KOLDREN-216051 format. One line per 2 residues: number of its first residue (from 1); for each residue x, y, z of C-alpha. Coordinates in Angstrom, 1 decimal, always signed. Example, Ala and Ser with C-alpha at 12.3 -4.5 7.8 and 13.67 -1.06 7.14 Angstrom:
<pts>
1> +12.3/-4.5/+7.8 | +13.7/-1.1/+7.1
</pts>
This chain:
<pts>
1> +30.4/-43.2/-37.8 | +32.7/-40.4/-38.7
3> +35.0/-39.3/-35.8 | +35.2/-35.5/-35.6
5> +37.3/-33.3/-33.4 | +36.6/-29.7/-32.6
7> +39.4/-27.4/-31.6 | +38.3/-24.0/-30.3
9> +40.9/-21.2/-30.0 | +38.8/-19.5/-27.3
11> +36.0/-20.8/-25.1 | +33.8/-18.9/-22.7
13> +33.4/-21.2/-19.8 | +30.6/-19.2/-18.2
15> +27.0/-20.0/-18.9 | +27.1/-21.2/-22.5
17> +24.6/-23.2/-24.5 | +25.9/-26.7/-25.2
19> +26.8/-27.6/-28.7 | +24.4/-30.0/-30.4
21> +26.8/-32.8/-31.0 | +25.8/-35.9/-32.8
23> +24.5/-38.4/-30.2 | +26.6/-41.1/-31.8
25> +29.8/-39.3/-30.9 | +28.6/-38.8/-27.3
27> +27.4/-42.4/-27.1 | +30.7/-43.9/-28.3
29> +32.6/-41.7/-25.8 | +30.3/-42.9/-23.0
31> +30.7/-46.5/-24.1 | +34.5/-46.1/-24.2
33> +34.6/-44.6/-20.7 | +32.2/-46.9/-19.1
35> +33.9/-50.1/-20.3 | +37.4/-48.8/-19.6
37> +36.5/-47.5/-16.1 | +34.4/-50.6/-15.2
39> +37.2/-53.0/-16.3 | +39.8/-50.9/-14.5
41> +38.2/-50.8/-11.1 | +35.9/-53.8/-10.7
43> +36.6/-57.5/-10.2 | +34.5/-60.0/-12.2
45> +34.2/-63.7/-11.4 | +32.7/-64.9/-14.6
47> +35.0/-65.1/-17.6 | +32.5/-64.7/-20.4
49> +33.4/-61.5/-22.5 | +29.7/-60.4/-22.7
51> +29.3/-60.9/-18.9 | +32.5/-58.9/-18.2
53> +31.5/-56.0/-20.4 | +27.9/-56.0/-19.2
55> +28.9/-56.2/-15.6 | +31.3/-53.3/-16.1
57> +28.6/-51.1/-17.5 | +26.1/-52.0/-14.8
59> +28.6/-51.4/-12.0 | +29.4/-48.0/-13.3
61> +25.9/-46.8/-14.1 | +24.4/-48.3/-10.9
63> +26.8/-46.1/-8.9 | +25.9/-42.9/-10.7
65> +24.2/-41.1/-7.8 | +22.1/-38.1/-8.9
67> +20.8/-36.6/-5.6 | +17.8/-34.4/-5.4
69> +19.5/-31.8/-3.2 | +22.6/-29.8/-4.1
71> +25.6/-30.9/-2.2 | +27.1/-28.5/+0.3
73> +30.8/-28.2/+1.2 | +34.1/-26.9/+0.1
75> +37.0/-27.9/-2.2 | +40.4/-26.5/-1.2
77> +42.9/-26.5/-4.2 | +46.4/-25.7/-5.3
79> +47.3/-25.5/-8.9 | +50.8/-25.5/-10.4
81> +51.7/-25.5/-14.1 | +54.8/-26.4/-16.0
83> +54.6/-25.8/-19.7 | +57.7/-26.3/-21.9
85> +58.4/-26.3/-25.6 | +61.3/-26.7/-28.0
87> +59.8/-23.8/-30.0 | +61.9/-20.8/-29.1
89> +59.3/-18.4/-30.3 | +57.0/-19.2/-27.4
91> +59.5/-20.4/-24.8 | +59.9/-17.0/-23.0
93> +56.1/-16.6/-22.7 | +55.8/-20.1/-21.3
95> +58.4/-19.2/-18.7 | +56.2/-16.3/-17.5
97> +53.1/-18.5/-17.4 | +54.9/-21.1/-15.3
99> +55.6/-18.4/-12.6 | +51.8/-18.2/-11.8
101> +50.4/-20.3/-8.9 | +46.8/-20.6/-8.0
103> +45.2/-21.6/-4.7 | +41.9/-21.2/-3.0
105> +38.6/-22.6/-1.9 | +35.5/-23.4/-3.9
107> +32.3/-23.4/-1.8 | +28.9/-24.8/-2.7
109> +25.8/-24.1/-0.7 | +22.5/-24.5/-2.6
111> +22.2/-21.4/-4.8 | +25.3/-19.7/-3.4
113> +28.6/-20.7/-5.1 | +31.7/-19.1/-3.8
115> +35.3/-18.9/-5.0 | +38.0/-17.5/-2.8
117> +41.5/-17.5/-4.2 | +45.0/-16.2/-4.3
119> +47.1/-15.8/-7.4 | +50.8/-15.5/-7.0
121> +53.6/-14.5/-9.4 | +57.1/-15.5/-8.6
123> +55.8/-16.4/-5.1 | +54.6/-12.9/-4.6
125> +50.9/-12.3/-4.0 | +49.4/-10.8/-7.1
127> +45.7/-11.0/-6.3 | +43.5/-12.0/-3.4
129> +39.9/-12.2/-4.4 | +36.4/-13.4/-3.3
131> +33.7/-14.2/-5.8 | +30.1/-15.1/-4.8
133> +27.6/-16.2/-7.4 | +23.9/-16.0/-6.3
135> +21.8/-18.2/-8.5 | +18.6/-17.4/-6.6
137> +15.6/-15.3/-7.6 | +17.7/-12.2/-8.1
139> +20.9/-13.6/-9.7 | +24.1/-11.7/-9.4
141> +27.9/-12.0/-9.0 | +29.7/-10.3/-6.2
143> +33.4/-9.7/-6.3 | +35.9/-8.5/-3.6
145> +39.4/-7.5/-4.8 | +41.2/-7.5/-1.5
147> +44.2/-5.1/-1.3 | +42.8/-3.3/-4.4
149> +39.4/-2.1/-3.4 | +37.6/-1.9/-0.1
151> +34.0/-2.5/-1.4 | +32.2/-5.4/-2.9
153> +31.4/-5.0/-6.7 | +28.0/-6.3/-7.9
155> +27.2/-7.5/-11.4 | +23.6/-8.3/-12.0
157> +23.0/-11.5/-14.1 | +20.1/-12.3/-16.3
159> +18.1/-15.3/-15.2 | +18.3/-16.9/-18.6
161> +22.1/-16.7/-18.5 | +22.2/-19.1/-15.6
163> +19.9/-21.7/-17.0 | +17.8/-22.0/-20.1
165> +16.8/-25.5/-19.5 | +13.7/-27.0/-17.8
167> +15.6/-29.9/-16.4 | +15.6/-31.7/-13.1
169> +17.5/-34.6/-11.7 | +15.1/-37.2/-13.1
171> +16.2/-36.3/-16.7 | +19.8/-37.3/-15.9
173> +18.6/-40.5/-14.2 | +16.5/-41.3/-17.2
175> +19.4/-41.0/-19.6 | +21.6/-43.2/-17.5
177> +18.8/-45.8/-17.3 | +18.3/-45.7/-21.1
179> +22.0/-46.0/-21.8 | +22.3/-49.0/-19.4
181> +19.3/-50.8/-21.0 | +20.4/-50.1/-24.6
183> +24.1/-51.1/-24.0 | +23.2/-54.4/-22.3
185> +20.6/-55.2/-24.9 | +23.1/-54.5/-27.7
187> +25.8/-56.6/-26.1 | +23.6/-59.6/-26.4
189> +24.3/-59.8/-30.1 | +27.6/-57.9/-30.3
191> +30.6/-59.2/-32.2 | +33.3/-59.8/-29.7
193> +35.9/-62.4/-28.9 | +38.4/-63.5/-26.2
195> +41.9/-64.7/-26.7 | +45.1/-65.3/-24.7
197> +48.4/-63.9/-25.7 | +51.7/-62.5/-24.4
199> +52.1/-58.9/-23.5 | +55.5/-57.7/-22.2
201> +56.4/-61.4/-21.6 | +53.3/-62.0/-19.5
203> +50.3/-64.1/-20.5 | +47.1/-61.9/-20.6
205> +43.5/-62.1/-21.7 | +42.4/-59.9/-24.5
207> +38.7/-59.1/-25.1 | +37.7/-57.3/-28.3
209> +34.4/-55.6/-29.1 | +33.7/-54.7/-32.7
211> +31.6/-51.6/-33.2 | +30.2/-52.1/-36.6
213> +27.2/-50.7/-38.5 | +24.9/-53.4/-37.2
215> +25.9/-52.7/-33.6 | +25.4/-48.9/-33.9
217> +22.2/-49.0/-35.8 | +20.7/-51.3/-33.3
219> +21.6/-48.8/-30.5 | +20.3/-45.8/-32.3
221> +17.0/-47.5/-33.3 | +16.4/-48.5/-29.7
223> +17.0/-44.9/-28.5 | +14.7/-43.7/-31.3
225> +12.0/-45.9/-29.8 | +12.7/-44.6/-26.2
227> +10.4/-41.6/-25.9 | +11.6/-41.0/-22.3
229> +15.2/-40.8/-23.4 | +14.4/-38.4/-26.2
231> +12.4/-36.2/-24.0 | +15.1/-36.0/-21.2
233> +17.9/-35.5/-23.7 | +16.0/-32.7/-25.4
235> +15.5/-30.9/-22.1 | +19.1/-31.1/-21.0
237> +20.5/-29.9/-24.3 | +17.8/-27.3/-24.9
239> +16.6/-29.0/-28.0 | +13.2/-30.2/-29.4
241> +12.3/-33.9/-29.5 | +12.3/-33.6/-33.3
243> +15.9/-32.4/-33.2 | +17.0/-35.3/-31.1
245> +15.3/-37.7/-33.4 | +17.0/-36.0/-36.4
247> +20.4/-36.4/-34.7 | +19.8/-40.1/-34.1
249> +18.7/-40.7/-37.7 | +21.8/-38.8/-38.9
251> +23.9/-41.1/-36.7 | +22.3/-44.1/-38.3
253> +23.1/-42.8/-41.8 | +26.7/-42.1/-40.9
255> +27.3/-45.5/-39.3 | +27.4/-47.2/-42.7
257> +30.5/-49.3/-43.1 | +31.6/-48.3/-39.6
259> +34.4/-50.4/-38.3 | +35.9/-49.6/-34.9
261> +37.3/-51.9/-32.3 | +37.7/-51.8/-28.5
263> +40.5/-54.0/-27.1 | +40.8/-54.6/-23.4
265> +43.7/-56.5/-21.9 | +43.2/-58.1/-18.5
267> +45.2/-60.4/-16.1 | +44.0/-64.0/-16.6
269> +43.0/-64.9/-13.1 | +41.8/-61.6/-11.5
271> +40.7/-59.7/-14.6 | +42.8/-56.7/-13.5
273> +43.0/-54.0/-16.1 | +46.3/-53.8/-18.0
275> +45.7/-52.0/-21.3 | +43.0/-50.5/-23.4
277> +42.9/-49.8/-27.1 | +40.4/-47.9/-29.3
279> +41.1/-48.4/-33.0 | +39.4/-47.2/-36.2
281> +40.6/-46.6/-39.7 | +42.3/-43.3/-38.8
283> +42.8/-43.1/-35.1 | +44.3/-45.2/-32.3
285> +43.9/-44.5/-28.6 | +46.0/-46.6/-26.2
287> +45.7/-46.5/-22.3 | +48.2/-48.5/-20.3
289> +48.1/-48.8/-16.5 | +51.3/-48.4/-14.6
291> +50.6/-48.8/-10.9 | +48.6/-45.6/-10.0
293> +49.5/-43.9/-13.3 | +47.6/-44.3/-16.6
295> +49.7/-43.6/-19.7 | +47.9/-42.7/-22.9
297> +48.8/-42.2/-26.6 | +46.5/-40.9/-29.4
299> +47.6/-41.5/-32.9 | +46.2/-40.2/-36.2
301> +47.1/-41.9/-39.4 | +49.6/-44.1/-37.5
303> +51.4/-41.0/-36.2 | +51.4/-40.0/-32.5
305> +49.6/-36.7/-31.9 | +49.1/-36.6/-28.1
307> +51.0/-38.5/-25.4 | +51.0/-38.3/-21.7
309> +49.7/-39.7/-18.4 | +47.2/-39.1/-15.6
311> +48.2/-39.9/-12.0 | +45.8/-39.7/-9.0
313> +46.9/-40.4/-5.5 | +45.1/-40.0/-2.2
315> +46.5/-39.6/+1.3 | +44.3/-38.8/+4.3
317> +41.4/-37.7/+2.1 | +43.7/-35.3/+0.3
319> +43.9/-35.9/-3.5 | +46.8/-35.2/-5.8
321> +46.2/-35.2/-9.5 | +48.9/-34.9/-12.1
323> +48.2/-34.5/-15.8 | +51.0/-34.6/-18.3
325> +50.2/-33.9/-22.0 | +52.5/-33.7/-25.0
327> +51.2/-32.1/-28.2 | +53.8/-33.6/-30.4
329> +53.1/-31.6/-33.6 | +53.1/-28.3/-31.7
331> +56.3/-29.3/-29.8 | +54.4/-28.4/-26.5
333> +54.5/-30.2/-23.2 | +52.0/-29.4/-20.5
335> +52.1/-30.6/-16.9 | +49.5/-29.6/-14.4
337> +49.5/-30.6/-10.7 | +46.3/-30.1/-8.7
339> +46.1/-30.8/-5.0 | +42.6/-30.8/-3.7
341> +40.7/-31.6/-0.5 | +36.9/-32.1/-0.5
343> +35.1/-31.4/+2.8 | +31.3/-31.8/+2.8
345> +31.0/-30.7/+6.4 | +32.8/-27.4/+6.0
347> +30.6/-24.3/+5.5 | +31.5/-21.6/+3.0
349> +32.7/-18.3/+4.3 | +30.1/-16.2/+2.6
351> +31.1/-12.5/+2.1 | +29.1/-9.5/+3.2
353> +27.2/-8.2/+0.2 | +24.9/-5.7/+1.9
355> +27.0/-2.6/+0.9 | +27.9/-3.6/-2.6
357> +28.5/-1.2/-5.5 | +26.9/-2.0/-8.8
359> +29.6/-2.4/-11.5 | +27.6/-0.3/-14.0
361> +27.5/+2.6/-11.5 | +31.1/+2.4/-10.4
363> +32.6/+5.9/-10.7 | +35.6/+6.5/-12.9
365> +37.6/+7.7/-9.9 | +37.0/+4.4/-8.2
367> +38.1/+2.5/-11.2 | +41.3/+4.6/-11.3
369> +41.8/+3.9/-7.7 | +41.7/+0.1/-8.3
371> +44.3/+0.5/-11.1 | +46.5/+2.6/-9.0
373> +46.6/+0.0/-6.3 | +47.3/-2.7/-8.9
375> +50.3/-0.9/-10.2 | +51.6/-0.5/-6.7
377> +51.6/-4.3/-6.3 | +55.1/-5.9/-6.3
379> +54.0/-9.1/-8.1 | +52.2/-7.1/-10.9
381> +55.3/-5.0/-11.5 | +57.5/-8.1/-11.7
383> +55.1/-9.5/-14.3 | +55.1/-6.3/-16.3
385> +58.9/-6.2/-16.3 | +59.1/-9.8/-17.6
387> +56.4/-9.2/-20.1 | +58.0/-6.1/-21.5
389> +61.3/-7.9/-22.0 | +59.8/-10.4/-24.5
391> +57.4/-8.1/-26.3 | +58.1/-5.5/-29.0
393> +58.6/-2.0/-27.6 | +55.5/-0.7/-29.4
395> +53.4/-2.8/-27.0 | +54.5/-0.6/-24.1
397> +51.7/+1.7/-25.1 | +49.3/-0.9/-23.6
399> +50.2/+0.5/-20.2 | +48.1/+3.6/-19.4
401> +50.3/+6.7/-19.4 | +48.4/+8.2/-16.4
403> +49.1/+5.3/-14.0
</pts>
């Protein structure tokens, strides 16, 4: 299977049709995550490699809980960024970006999804906003820009822009069930081995799984024969059953001479996760556990491209996630810290939408009023001052002369 990466300069995160990616790519990613996650978090008594890998897959997929009803509750969050670079051409712009801080609450209540937030620049409040998305029979998005405008702005949404798919929860359950059956069946005749070796002066157990042409074609052929999987996958991805079958057949043809290896390093007695490796002819992904931190390194042609770590801690139901990513070739380091608290008992503070103003009918004088209030904002003016310092003088024309 040929490994492909897609880098998009821009991505619209709102209501987009999913890319029709080869199922083989998705399958290998799922396999990688399932095995890595299962080994990392579950204890296995039996020491047979097939049993360990199979049990890891079952433990993860059995705990996938697709509920019939939409969950209700809120997520409180705080987001801080720290982006640095040795490239002087972008350093000043990164300094500006790092001054932004985001906090707020995401609320979920059946068809009403709400986002209340505050954006700060240099610790000064730049924007206080409420957004409510109604996914009901008359879909619309309602926005309140507190301190800028005293009315709620309504944007009507097309029904097909919210969902184009005739899907339900059973389709996701079916795909999980099919993956579980196919993975376990394929592991019966998989090419893997177990060995004991020293890693950082400690004896560990290494389990290796070879993902070769026979292993992959066996998986794809089983999925081709699974009409329930094909039907559910087609619904979720807005495809026809024939298109799904074509993707599977394409994956079979591209799996010729495939040679990839998954290596998992465990403690000898307790099977505790230590290290993970994904290796093929061109790439190498390594994940190493360091207490509650997972360090990773992705190499291409034996040269590191991405390095970093993920760290998740939890104290009194409050979660703290730190992601550090170094893009070595671009000389860019990104560190994001997100604090979040999930409360399934807390109700969303739904805004009043009765006296909303349709965006398409918003008078020009009202738009000018919003802009006038924005340019009176201290944080916005601090941002403009910093932005103008690093931009050519010609760009000053971007600011309306009548404001």
